[in-house]
N, C-alpha and C positions, 0 to 999 in steps of 0.2 A: 837194223834193230840193235839197240844197245844191250850189253850183257845183263845189266841190272833189270831191264824190262823183261828180258827173256827168263831170267831166274824167277822173277815174281810171277810171270805167266805160267811157268812150269810148276811152281809150288801151288798156285791157285788151281791149276788143272788137276794136280794130284789130289788136292782136297776135294774137288768136285767129283772126281772119279771114285774116291773112297766113299763119299756120301751116297753116290748113286749105287755103288755095289752093296753098301750096307742096307739100303732101302729096297733093293731088288727082291731078295727072298721074302721080305715082309709083304711087298706088293703082290707077289705071286701067291702067297698063302692066303692073303686077304681077298684077292680077286678071284 
């Protein structure tokens, strides 16, 4: 794996995790 691909994958993962963690409390309160 190339460093560029790893960096992009890591950044994308961080964004997905943040989105998931931000929506978690809302889902719990709504559900």
